[in-house]
TIZA-647760 format. One record per atom (N, C-alpha, C, CB): residue number from 1; residue in one letter; atom name; x, y, z. Coordinates in steps of 0.2 Angstrom, whole numbers, plus 5000, padded with zeros to 4 digits. Glycine has a CB too. Example, Ala and Ser with C-alpha at 12.3 -4.5 7.8 and 13.67 -1.06 7.14 Angstrom:
1 / A / N / 5066 / 4972 / 5039
1 / A / CA / 5062 / 4978 / 5039
1 / A / C / 5066 / 4984 / 5039
1 / A / CB / 5057 / 4978 / 5045
2 / S / N / 5064 / 4989 / 5035
2 / S / CA / 5068 / 4995 / 5036
2 / S / C / 5064 / 5000 / 5039
2 / S / CB / 5070 / 4997 / 5029
# end
This chain:
1 / M / N / 5192 / 5088 / 4983
1 / M / CA / 5183 / 5087 / 4980
1 / M / C / 5185 / 5081 / 4980
1 / M / CB / 5178 / 5090 / 4972
2 / N / N / 5180 / 5078 / 4984
2 / N / CA / 5178 / 5069 / 4983
2 / N / C / 5175 / 5068 / 4978
2 / N / CB / 5172 / 5065 / 4988
3 / H / N / 5176 / 5062 / 4978
3 / H / CA / 5172 / 5057 / 4969
3 / H / C / 5165 / 5058 / 4968
3 / H / CB / 5172 / 5047 / 4968
4 / L / N / 5160 / 5060 / 4974
4 / L / CA / 5153 / 5063 / 4975
4 / L / C / 5150 / 5069 / 4973
4 / L / CB / 5151 / 5063 / 4980
5 / E / N / 5155 / 5073 / 4975
5 / E / CA / 5156 / 5079 / 4974
5 / E / C / 5158 / 5081 / 4967
5 / E / CB / 5161 / 5080 / 4979
6 / E / N / 5162 / 5078 / 4962
6 / E / CA / 5163 / 5076 / 4958
6 / E / C / 5158 / 5075 / 4952
6 / E / CB / 5165 / 5072 / 4959
7 / L / N / 5155 / 5071 / 4953
7 / L / CA / 5148 / 5068 / 4951
7 / L / C / 5144 / 5073 / 4950
7 / L / CB / 5145 / 5062 / 4956
8 / L / N / 5144 / 5077 / 4957
8 / L / CA / 5136 / 5082 / 4957
8 / L / C / 5140 / 5088 / 4952
8 / L / CB / 5134 / 5086 / 4968
9 / E / N / 5146 / 5090 / 4953
9 / E / CA / 5146 / 5095 / 4948
9 / E / C / 5145 / 5093 / 4942
9 / E / CB / 5153 / 5099 / 4948
10 / L / N / 5148 / 5086 / 4939
10 / L / CA / 5147 / 5085 / 4934
10 / L / C / 5139 / 5086 / 4931
10 / L / CB / 5149 / 5079 / 4934
11 / A / N / 5135 / 5081 / 4936
11 / A / CA / 5130 / 5083 / 4932
11 / A / C / 5125 / 5089 / 4933
11 / A / CB / 5128 / 5079 / 4932
12 / K / N / 5128 / 5095 / 4935
12 / K / CA / 5127 / 5102 / 4935
12 / K / C / 5129 / 5104 / 4928
12 / K / CB / 5131 / 5106 / 4942
13 / L / N / 5132 / 5101 / 4926
13 / L / CA / 5136 / 5104 / 4918
13 / L / C / 5128 / 5104 / 4913
13 / L / CB / 5144 / 5097 / 4913
14 / E / N / 5125 / 5111 / 4910
14 / E / CA / 5123 / 5111 / 4905
14 / E / C / 5126 / 5108 / 4899
14 / E / CB / 5123 / 5116 / 4905
15 / G / N / 5119 / 5105 / 4896
15 / G / CA / 5122 / 5101 / 4889
15 / G / C / 5126 / 5096 / 4889
15 / G / CB / 5125 / 5105 / 4886
16 / E / N / 5129 / 5092 / 4895
16 / E / CA / 5132 / 5087 / 4896
16 / E / C / 5129 / 5082 / 4899
16 / E / CB / 5137 / 5088 / 4898
17 / N / N / 5128 / 5077 / 4893
17 / N / CA / 5125 / 5070 / 4894
17 / N / C / 5128 / 5065 / 4895
17 / N / CB / 5122 / 5068 / 4890
18 / K / N / 5134 / 5066 / 4898
18 / K / CA / 5139 / 5059 / 4896
18 / K / C / 5134 / 5055 / 4905
18 / K / CB / 5153 / 5060 / 4896
19 / N / N / 5135 / 5051 / 4906
19 / N / CA / 5134 / 5046 / 4912
19 / N / C / 5138 / 5044 / 4914
19 / N / CB / 5131 / 5041 / 4913
20 / K / N / 5139 / 5045 / 4923
20 / K / CA / 5145 / 5043 / 4924
20 / K / C / 5145 / 5038 / 4932
20 / K / CB / 5151 / 5049 / 4925
21 / V / N / 5147 / 5034 / 4933
21 / V / CA / 5145 / 5028 / 4940
21 / V / C / 5151 / 5030 / 4944
21 / V / CB / 5145 / 5018 / 4938
22 / L / N / 5149 / 5030 / 4950
22 / L / CA / 5153 / 5030 / 4956
22 / L / C / 5152 / 5024 / 4961
22 / L / CB / 5151 / 5036 / 4960
23 / I / N / 5156 / 5019 / 4962
23 / I / CA / 5154 / 5014 / 4966
23 / I / C / 5156 / 5016 / 4973
23 / I / CB / 5157 / 5008 / 4964
24 / L / N / 5152 / 5017 / 4977
24 / L / CA / 5150 / 5019 / 4985
24 / L / C / 5155 / 5012 / 4991
24 / L / CB / 5138 / 5017 / 4987
25 / G / N / 5152 / 5009 / 4986
25 / G / CA / 5157 / 5002 / 4993
25 / G / C / 5149 / 4998 / 4991
25 / G / CB / 5159 / 5006 / 5007
26 / E / N / 5152 / 4990 / 4996
26 / E / CA / 5147 / 4984 / 4993
26 / E / C / 5143 / 4985 / 5001
26 / E / CB / 5152 / 4973 / 4990
27 / I / N / 5137 / 4983 / 4998
27 / I / CA / 5133 / 4982 / 5001
27 / I / C / 5132 / 4974 / 5009
27 / I / CB / 5129 / 4981 / 4995
28 / N / N / 5133 / 4977 / 5016
28 / N / CA / 5134 / 4975 / 5021
28 / N / C / 5132 / 4967 / 5020
28 / N / CB / 5131 / 4979 / 5026
29 / S / N / 5135 / 4961 / 5022
29 / S / CA / 5130 / 4955 / 5022
29 / S / C / 5124 / 4955 / 5027
29 / S / CB / 5133 / 4951 / 5023
30 / E / N / 5122 / 4960 / 5031
30 / E / CA / 5115 / 4962 / 5036
30 / E / C / 5111 / 4963 / 5035
30 / E / CB / 5115 / 4966 / 5039
31 / I / N / 5111 / 4970 / 5029
31 / I / CA / 5108 / 4971 / 5025
31 / I / C / 5106 / 4968 / 5018
31 / I / CB / 5110 / 4975 / 5025
32 / A / N / 5109 / 4964 / 5015
32 / A / CA / 5109 / 4960 / 5009
32 / A / C / 5103 / 4954 / 5011
32 / A / CB / 5116 / 4957 / 5008
33 / T / N / 5109 / 4950 / 5018
33 / T / CA / 5102 / 4948 / 5020
33 / T / C / 5094 / 4947 / 5021
33 / T / CB / 5103 / 4948 / 5022
34 / L / N / 5093 / 4953 / 5026
34 / L / CA / 5088 / 4956 / 5025
34 / L / C / 5084 / 4957 / 5021
34 / L / CB / 5088 / 4959 / 5026
35 / L / N / 5083 / 4961 / 5016
35 / L / CA / 5082 / 4962 / 5008
35 / L / C / 5078 / 4958 / 5003
35 / L / CB / 5088 / 4964 / 5005
36 / S / N / 5085 / 4953 / 5005
36 / S / CA / 5084 / 4946 / 4999
36 / S / C / 5077 / 4943 / 5003
36 / S / CB / 5092 / 4939 / 5000
37 / E / N / 5078 / 4943 / 5007
37 / E / CA / 5072 / 4938 / 5014
37 / E / C / 5065 / 4942 / 5013
37 / E / CB / 5075 / 4940 / 5025
38 / Q / N / 5064 / 4950 / 5011
38 / Q / CA / 5061 / 4951 / 5010
38 / Q / C / 5058 / 4951 / 5003
38 / Q / CB / 5061 / 4954 / 5014
39 / S / N / 5063 / 4951 / 4998
39 / S / CA / 5060 / 4953 / 4992
39 / S / C / 5062 / 4946 / 4988
39 / S / CB / 5063 / 4961 / 4988
40 / G / N / 5065 / 4941 / 4989
40 / G / CA / 5066 / 4936 / 4985
40 / G / C / 5073 / 4937 / 4979
40 / G / CB / 5059 / 4936 / 4981
41 / I / N / 5076 / 4943 / 4981
41 / I / CA / 5081 / 4943 / 4976
41 / I / C / 5088 / 4946 / 4981
41 / I / CB / 5079 / 4948 / 4970
42 / S / N / 5093 / 4938 / 4977
42 / S / CA / 5099 / 4939 / 4979
42 / S / C / 5103 / 4942 / 4979
42 / S / CB / 5101 / 4938 / 4978
43 / L / N / 5106 / 4947 / 4985
43 / L / CA / 5110 / 4953 / 4984
43 / L / C / 5118 / 4953 / 4986
43 / L / CB / 5106 / 4958 / 4988
44 / N / N / 5118 / 4945 / 4986
44 / N / CA / 5127 / 4942 / 4986
44 / N / C / 5132 / 4946 / 4982
44 / N / CB / 5129 / 4935 / 4983
45 / N / N / 5136 / 4951 / 4984
45 / N / CA / 5141 / 4953 / 4980
45 / N / C / 5138 / 4959 / 4977
45 / N / CB / 5144 / 4949 / 4975
46 / Y / N / 5134 / 4962 / 4979
46 / Y / CA / 5131 / 4969 / 4976
46 / Y / C / 5136 / 4974 / 4979
46 / Y / CB / 5121 / 4972 / 4978
47 / R / N / 5136 / 4981 / 4972
47 / R / CA / 5137 / 4986 / 4976
47 / R / C / 5132 / 4992 / 4976
47 / R / CB / 5144 / 4987 / 4975
48 / F / N / 5133 / 4995 / 4980
48 / F / CA / 5129 / 5004 / 4979
48 / F / C / 5134 / 5008 / 4977
48 / F / CB / 5124 / 5008 / 4988
49 / S / N / 5129 / 5011 / 4970
49 / S / CA / 5133 / 5015 / 4966
49 / S / C / 5126 / 5022 / 4965
49 / S / CB / 5135 / 5009 / 4958
50 / V / N / 5131 / 5026 / 4963
50 / V / CA / 5126 / 5033 / 4961
50 / V / C / 5128 / 5035 / 4953
50 / V / CB / 5127 / 5041 / 4967
51 / D / N / 5124 / 5036 / 4951
51 / D / CA / 5126 / 5039 / 4944
51 / D / C / 5122 / 5048 / 4942
51 / D / CB / 5123 / 5033 / 4936
52 / V / N / 5129 / 5050 / 4938
52 / V / CA / 5124 / 5058 / 4936
52 / V / C / 5117 / 5056 / 4933
52 / V / CB / 5127 / 5062 / 4929
53 / Y / N / 5115 / 5054 / 4931
53 / Y / CA / 5108 / 5053 / 4929
53 / Y / C / 5103 / 5053 / 4932
53 / Y / CB / 5107 / 5050 / 4927
54 / A / N / 5105 / 5049 / 4940
54 / A / CA / 5102 / 5050 / 4944
54 / A / C / 5100 / 5056 / 4949
54 / A / CB / 5104 / 5046 / 4946
55 / I / N / 5109 / 5058 / 4948
55 / I / CA / 5109 / 5066 / 4951
55 / I / C / 5104 / 5070 / 4950
55 / I / CB / 5115 / 5070 / 4950
56 / K / N / 5104 / 5070 / 4940
56 / K / CA / 5099 / 5075 / 4937
56 / K / C / 5093 / 5075 / 4940
56 / K / CB / 5099 / 5074 / 4931
57 / H / N / 5092 / 5068 / 4939
57 / H / CA / 5084 / 5068 / 4941
57 / H / C / 5082 / 5071 / 4949
57 / H / CB / 5081 / 5060 / 4940
58 / I / N / 5086 / 5070 / 4952
58 / I / CA / 5085 / 5071 / 4962
58 / I / C / 5083 / 5080 / 4958
58 / I / CB / 5097 / 5070 / 4971
59 / I / N / 5091 / 5083 / 4957
59 / I / CA / 5090 / 5089 / 4957
59 / I / C / 5084 / 5094 / 4953
59 / I / CB / 5096 / 5090 / 4956
60 / K / N / 5083 / 5088 / 4948
60 / K / CA / 5077 / 5092 / 4944
60 / K / C / 5071 / 5091 / 4946
60 / K / CB / 5077 / 5091 / 4937
61 / N / N / 5070 / 5086 / 4951
61 / N / CA / 5063 / 5085 / 4954
61 / N / C / 5063 / 5084 / 4960
61 / N / CB / 5060 / 5080 / 4951
62 / H / N / 5067 / 5086 / 4965
62 / H / CA / 5067 / 5085 / 4971
62 / H / C / 5072 / 5089 / 4974
62 / H / CB / 5068 / 5078 / 4972
63 / S / N / 5073 / 5097 / 4972
63 / S / CA / 5077 / 5103 / 4975
63 / S / C / 5076 / 5108 / 4974
63 / S / CB / 5083 / 5103 / 4975
64 / H / N / 5068 / 5108 / 4972
64 / H / CA / 5066 / 5116 / 4973
64 / H / C / 5059 / 5116 / 4978
64 / H / CB / 5062 / 5119 / 4963
65 / S / N / 5060 / 5121 / 4984
65 / S / CA / 5056 / 5123 / 4990
65 / S / C / 5049 / 5123 / 4988
65 / S / CB / 5058 / 5131 / 4994
66 / E / N / 5049 / 5128 / 4981
66 / E / CA / 5041 / 5130 / 4981
66 / E / C / 5038 / 5124 / 4979
66 / E / CB / 5038 / 5136 / 4976
67 / I / N / 5042 / 5116 / 4978
67 / I / CA / 5036 / 5111 / 4974
67 / I / C / 5038 / 5107 / 4981
67 / I / CB / 5038 / 5107 / 4965
68 / E / N / 5041 / 5106 / 4985
68 / E / CA / 5043 / 5101 / 4990
68 / E / C / 5040 / 5103 / 4995
68 / E / CB / 5049 / 5099 / 4991
69 / N / N / 5041 / 5110 / 4999
69 / N / CA / 5037 / 5111 / 5005
69 / N / C / 5029 / 5110 / 5005
69 / N / CB / 5038 / 5118 / 5007
70 / P / N / 5024 / 5111 / 4999
70 / P / CA / 5019 / 5110 / 5000
70 / P / C / 5017 / 5101 / 5000
70 / P / CB / 5016 / 5114 / 4997
71 / K / N / 5022 / 5100 / 5000
71 / K / CA / 5022 / 5091 / 5002
71 / K / C / 5023 / 5087 / 5006
71 / K / CB / 5025 / 5088 / 5000
72 / G / N / 5025 / 5095 / 5013
72 / G / CA / 5028 / 5090 / 5017
72 / G / C / 5036 / 5092 / 5018
72 / G / CB / 5027 / 5084 / 5013
73 / Q / N / 5040 / 5091 / 5011
73 / Q / CA / 5044 / 5087 / 5011
73 / Q / C / 5050 / 5093 / 5011
73 / Q / CB / 5043 / 5081 / 5004
74 / I / N / 5059 / 5092 / 5011
74 / I / CA / 5061 / 5098 / 5010
74 / I / C / 5065 / 5096 / 5004
74 / I / CB / 5065 / 5102 / 5017
75 / A / N / 5068 / 5102 / 5002
75 / A / CA / 5073 / 5103 / 4997
75 / A / C / 5079 / 5099 / 4996
75 / A / CB / 5076 / 5109 / 4999
76 / I / N / 5079 / 5095 / 4991
76 / I / CA / 5088 / 5092 / 4992
76 / I / C / 5093 / 5098 / 4991
76 / I / CB / 5090 / 5085 / 4985
77 / T / N / 5097 / 5096 / 4992
77 / T / CA / 5105 / 5102 / 4993
77 / T / C / 5109 / 5099 / 4991
77 / T / CB / 5108 / 5106 / 5001
78 / D / N / 5115 / 5102 / 4990
78 / D / CA / 5121 / 5098 / 4987
78 / D / C / 5124 / 5094 / 4994
78 / D / CB / 5127 / 5104 / 4982
79 / R / N / 5122 / 5099 / 5000
79 / R / CA / 5127 / 5095 / 5006
79 / R / C / 5122 / 5087 / 5007
79 / R / CB / 5128 / 5102 / 5015
80 / D / N / 5117 / 5086 / 5005
80 / D / CA / 5112 / 5081 / 5007
80 / D / C / 5117 / 5075 / 5002
80 / D / CB / 5101 / 5083 / 5005
81 / F / N / 5117 / 5076 / 4997
81 / F / CA / 5123 / 5071 / 4994
81 / F / C / 5127 / 5067 / 4998
81 / F / CB / 5128 / 5075 / 4990
82 / G / N / 5132 / 5072 / 5002
82 / G / CA / 5134 / 5070 / 5005
82 / G / C / 5132 / 5063 / 5011
82 / G / CB / 5137 / 5075 / 5006
83 / L / N / 5128 / 5065 / 5012
83 / L / CA / 5124 / 5060 / 5019
83 / L / C / 5121 / 5052 / 5015
83 / L / CB / 5114 / 5067 / 5024
84 / I / N / 5122 / 5052 / 5009
84 / I / CA / 5121 / 5048 / 5008
84 / I / C / 5122 / 5040 / 5008
84 / I / CB / 5119 / 5049 / 5006
85 / T / N / 5129 / 5040 / 5009
85 / T / CA / 5133 / 5034 / 5010
85 / T / C / 5132 / 5034 / 5019
85 / T / CB / 5142 / 5035 / 5006
86 / D / N / 5134 / 5036 / 5023
86 / D / CA / 5128 / 5035 / 5029
86 / D / C / 5122 / 5034 / 5028
86 / D / CB / 5128 / 5041 / 5031
87 / I / N / 5118 / 5036 / 5025
87 / I / CA / 5111 / 5031 / 5025
87 / I / C / 5111 / 5027 / 5023
87 / I / CB / 5107 / 5031 / 5023
88 / L / N / 5115 / 5025 / 5020
88 / L / CA / 5114 / 5017 / 5013
88 / L / C / 5119 / 5012 / 5022
88 / L / CB / 5123 / 5019 / 4998
89 / E / N / 5125 / 5015 / 5023
89 / E / CA / 5128 / 5011 / 5029
89 / E / C / 5125 / 5010 / 5038
89 / E / CB / 5136 / 5013 / 5029
90 / N / N / 5120 / 5014 / 5037
90 / N / CA / 5118 / 5015 / 5044
90 / N / C / 5108 / 5017 / 5043
90 / N / CB / 5123 / 5023 / 5047
91 / P / N / 5107 / 5012 / 5040
91 / P / CA / 5098 / 5016 / 5040
91 / P / C / 5095 / 5014 / 5047
91 / P / CB / 5092 / 5012 / 5032
92 / D / N / 5090 / 5017 / 5046
92 / D / CA / 5085 / 5017 / 5052
92 / D / C / 5083 / 5011 / 5051
92 / D / CB / 5079 / 5022 / 5053
93 / L / N / 5078 / 5011 / 5044
93 / L / CA / 5076 / 5004 / 5042
93 / L / C / 5075 / 5004 / 5033
93 / L / CB / 5068 / 5003 / 5046
94 / V / N / 5077 / 4999 / 5032
94 / V / CA / 5075 / 4997 / 5025
94 / V / C / 5072 / 4992 / 5024
94 / V / CB / 5078 / 4996 / 5021
95 / F / N / 5068 / 4994 / 5014
95 / F / CA / 5064 / 4988 / 5014
95 / F / C / 5063 / 4989 / 5008
95 / F / CB / 5058 / 4988 / 5018
96 / Y / N / 5061 / 4980 / 5006
96 / Y / CA / 5060 / 4981 / 5000
96 / Y / C / 5051 / 4986 / 4996
96 / Y / CB / 5061 / 4973 / 4998
97 / D / N / 5054 / 4989 / 4991
97 / D / CA / 5051 / 4995 / 4990
97 / D / C / 5045 / 4996 / 4980
97 / D / CB / 5057 / 5000 / 4992
98 / G / N / 5044 / 4987 / 4983
98 / G / CA / 5041 / 4986 / 4974
98 / G / C / 5045 / 4988 / 4968
98 / G / CB / 5034 / 4989 / 4973
99 / K / N / 5041 / 4990 / 4962
99 / K / CA / 5047 / 4992 / 4956
99 / K / C / 5045 / 5000 / 4955
99 / K / CB / 5045 / 4988 / 4947
100 / N / N / 5049 / 5002 / 4952
100 / N / CA / 5048 / 5011 / 4950
100 / N / C / 5044 / 5009 / 4943
100 / N / CB / 5057 / 5017 / 4948
101 / K / N / 5047 / 5016 / 4939
101 / K / CA / 5043 / 5016 / 4936
101 / K / C / 5044 / 5013 / 4926
101 / K / CB / 5042 / 5023 / 4937
102 / L / N / 5052 / 5010 / 4929
102 / L / CA / 5054 / 5008 / 4922
102 / L / C / 5055 / 4999 / 4925
102 / L / CB / 5063 / 5013 / 4918
103 / G / N / 5052 / 4998 / 4929
103 / G / CA / 5049 / 4990 / 4932
103 / G / C / 5055 / 4987 / 4935
103 / G / CB / 5047 / 4984 / 4924
104 / K / N / 5059 / 4991 / 4938
104 / K / CA / 5063 / 4989 / 4941
104 / K / C / 5063 / 4989 / 4950
104 / K / CB / 5067 / 4991 / 4938
105 / D / N / 5065 / 4985 / 4953
105 / D / CA / 5065 / 4983 / 4958
105 / D / C / 5069 / 4987 / 4961
105 / D / CB / 5065 / 4978 / 4958
106 / V / N / 5065 / 4991 / 4968
106 / V / CA / 5068 / 4996 / 4972
106 / V / C / 5068 / 4995 / 4981
106 / V / CB / 5064 / 5003 / 4969
107 / F / N / 5073 / 4996 / 4984
107 / F / CA / 5074 / 4997 / 4989
107 / F / C / 5074 / 5006 / 4993
107 / F / CB / 5080 / 4994 / 4988
108 / Q / N / 5070 / 5005 / 5000
108 / Q / CA / 5067 / 5012 / 5003
108 / Q / C / 5075 / 5010 / 5009
108 / Q / CB / 5055 / 5012 / 5009
109 / F / N / 5079 / 5016 / 5012
109 / F / CA / 5083 / 5018 / 5013
109 / F / C / 5081 / 5022 / 5018
109 / F / CB / 5086 / 5019 / 5009
110 / Q / N / 5079 / 5023 / 5022
110 / Q / CA / 5079 / 5028 / 5028
110 / Q / C / 5080 / 5030 / 5033
110 / Q / CB / 5078 / 5030 / 5029
111 / K / N / 5083 / 5037 / 5036
111 / K / CA / 5088 / 5037 / 5043
111 / K / C / 5083 / 5047 / 5045
111 / K / CB / 5102 / 5036 / 5042
112 / M / N / 5083 / 5044 / 5051
112 / M / CA / 5082 / 5050 / 5054
112 / M / C / 5087 / 5056 / 5055
112 / M / CB / 5080 / 5050 / 5060
113 / I / N / 5089 / 5062 / 5051
113 / I / CA / 5094 / 5066 / 5053
113 / I / C / 5094 / 5072 / 5055
113 / I / CB / 5097 / 5068 / 5048
114 / G / N / 5088 / 5072 / 5061
114 / G / CA / 5084 / 5078 / 5059
114 / G / C / 5079 / 5078 / 5056
114 / G / CB / 5086 / 5081 / 5055
115 / D / N / 5078 / 5078 / 5050
115 / D / CA / 5071 / 5076 / 5046
115 / D / C / 5073 / 5071 / 5043
115 / D / CB / 5067 / 5079 / 5041
116 / K / N / 5068 / 5068 / 5041
116 / K / CA / 5069 / 5059 / 5038
116 / K / C / 5072 / 5061 / 5029
116 / K / CB / 5058 / 5052 / 5038
117 / Y / N / 5076 / 5055 / 5031
117 / Y / CA / 5080 / 5056 / 5023
117 / Y / C / 5076 / 5049 / 5022
117 / Y / CB / 5092 / 5057 / 5022
118 / I / N / 5075 / 5049 / 5013
118 / I / CA / 5073 / 5042 / 5011
118 / I / C / 5080 / 5042 / 5004
118 / I / CB / 5063 / 5041 / 5010
119 / V / N / 5082 / 5038 / 5004
119 / V / CA / 5085 / 5037 / 5000
119 / V / C / 5083 / 5029 / 4995
119 / V / CB / 5091 / 5037 / 5003
120 / I / N / 5081 / 5030 / 4988
120 / I / CA / 5079 / 5024 / 4983
120 / I / C / 5083 / 5023 / 4980
120 / I / CB / 5074 / 5024 / 4978
121 / K / N / 5084 / 5016 / 4980
121 / K / CA / 5092 / 5011 / 4976
121 / K / C / 5088 / 5007 / 4970
121 / K / CB / 5097 / 5003 / 4983
122 / E / N / 5089 / 5007 / 4964
122 / E / CA / 5085 / 5002 / 4959
122 / E / C / 5090 / 4996 / 4959
122 / E / CB / 5084 / 5006 / 4951
123 / V / N / 5087 / 4989 / 4958
123 / V / CA / 5093 / 4984 / 4957
123 / V / C / 5095 / 4983 / 4949
123 / V / CB / 5091 / 4977 / 4961
124 / R / N / 5100 / 4983 / 4951
124 / R / CA / 5104 / 4982 / 4941
124 / R / C / 5107 / 4977 / 4942
124 / R / CB / 5110 / 4989 / 4936
125 / T / N / 5101 / 4970 / 4940
125 / T / CA / 5106 / 4962 / 4940
125 / T / C / 5111 / 4963 / 4939
125 / T / CB / 5106 / 4957 / 4936
126 / G / N / 5114 / 4965 / 4932
126 / G / CA / 5118 / 4967 / 4926
126 / G / C / 5125 / 4966 / 4930
126 / G / CB / 5116 / 4974 / 4922
127 / K / N / 5126 / 4971 / 4933
127 / K / CA / 5131 / 4973 / 4936
127 / K / C / 5131 / 4973 / 4941
127 / K / CB / 5132 / 4978 / 4936
128 / K / N / 5125 / 4970 / 4945
128 / K / CA / 5127 / 4968 / 4954
128 / K / C / 5126 / 4974 / 4958
128 / K / CB / 5136 / 4966 / 4956
129 / Q / N / 5124 / 4979 / 4955
129 / Q / CA / 5122 / 4987 / 4959
129 / Q / C / 5114 / 4985 / 4962
129 / Q / CB / 5121 / 4996 / 4952
130 / L / N / 5115 / 4992 / 4966
130 / L / CA / 5109 / 4995 / 4969
130 / L / C / 5110 / 5001 / 4969
130 / L / CB / 5107 / 4993 / 4975
131 / A / N / 5107 / 5003 / 4964
131 / A / CA / 5109 / 5009 / 4961
131 / A / C / 5106 / 5018 / 4964
131 / A / CB / 5106 / 5008 / 4953
132 / L / N / 5110 / 5022 / 4965
132 / L / CA / 5103 / 5027 / 4966
132 / L / C / 5100 / 5027 / 4961
132 / L / CB / 5103 / 5034 / 4969
133 / N / N / 5091 / 5028 / 4965
133 / N / CA / 5086 / 5029 / 4958
133 / N / C / 5084 / 5037 / 4960
133 / N / CB / 5078 / 5022 / 4958
134 / S / N / 5084 / 5037 / 4967
134 / S / CA / 5077 / 5046 / 4969
134 / S / C / 5083 / 5047 / 4978
134 / S / CB / 5063 / 5042 / 4972
135 / M / N / 5078 / 5052 / 4979
135 / M / CA / 5083 / 5054 / 4987
135 / M / C / 5076 / 5061 / 4986
135 / M / CB / 5096 / 5057 / 4986
136 / R / N / 5075 / 5059 / 4995
136 / R / CA / 5068 / 5063 / 4998
136 / R / C / 5071 / 5066 / 5004
136 / R / CB / 5061 / 5058 / 5000
137 / I / N / 5069 / 5070 / 5007
137 / I / CA / 5068 / 5071 / 5015
137 / I / C / 5062 / 5074 / 5017
137 / I / CB / 5073 / 5076 / 5017
138 / I / N / 5058 / 5073 / 5020
138 / I / CA / 5051 / 5073 / 5025
138 / I / C / 5054 / 5077 / 5029
138 / I / CB / 5048 / 5066 / 5028
139 / K / N / 5050 / 5081 / 5029
139 / K / CA / 5049 / 5085 / 5037
139 / K / C / 5049 / 5082 / 5044
139 / K / CB / 5042 / 5088 / 5037
140 / K / N / 5053 / 5083 / 5049
140 / K / CA / 5051 / 5080 / 5054
140 / K / C / 5042 / 5079 / 5056
140 / K / CB / 5054 / 5083 / 5059
141 / N / N / 5040 / 5075 / 5059
141 / N / CA / 5034 / 5076 / 5063
141 / N / C / 5027 / 5076 / 5056
141 / N / CB / 5036 / 5083 / 5068
142 / R / N / 5032 / 5075 / 5051
142 / R / CA / 5026 / 5074 / 5046
142 / R / C / 5024 / 5067 / 5044
142 / R / CB / 5027 / 5078 / 5040
143 / H / N / 5020 / 5062 / 5046
143 / H / CA / 5020 / 5054 / 5046
143 / H / C / 5026 / 5051 / 5045
143 / H / CB / 5017 / 5051 / 5040
144 / N / N / 5029 / 5052 / 5050
144 / N / CA / 5035 / 5051 / 5054
144 / N / C / 5035 / 5045 / 5060
144 / N / CB / 5038 / 5057 / 5056
# end
């Protein structure tokens, strides 16, 4: 079991409310430069991270077919979490996406893997991290 799978299992524990952070790696300089130019935010020495709270959010809000299908989206499964690193390291499209509900700057990473996978990362300046905020899968041929 890899570290991301362990984090996923921890997120699924009922009554467990401890956060744990996993660093996935450093942002490559090409992506950091592109995002800095778009947003004005310096991302030098930033790292990608995932934490239990983000995984809990995704499971709660984006893993139910009956909710996602009517929106033209596909429910997130455990397998999809394993694609996050590839999406972040090899996106087809990446851009500044404004601010989330908490007022934090966010970036969107997209990759076609049959369907369109979208990973939203939020800027955590104090920790120099782009942290997982949310994830969605848009059905192929729907607004692609």
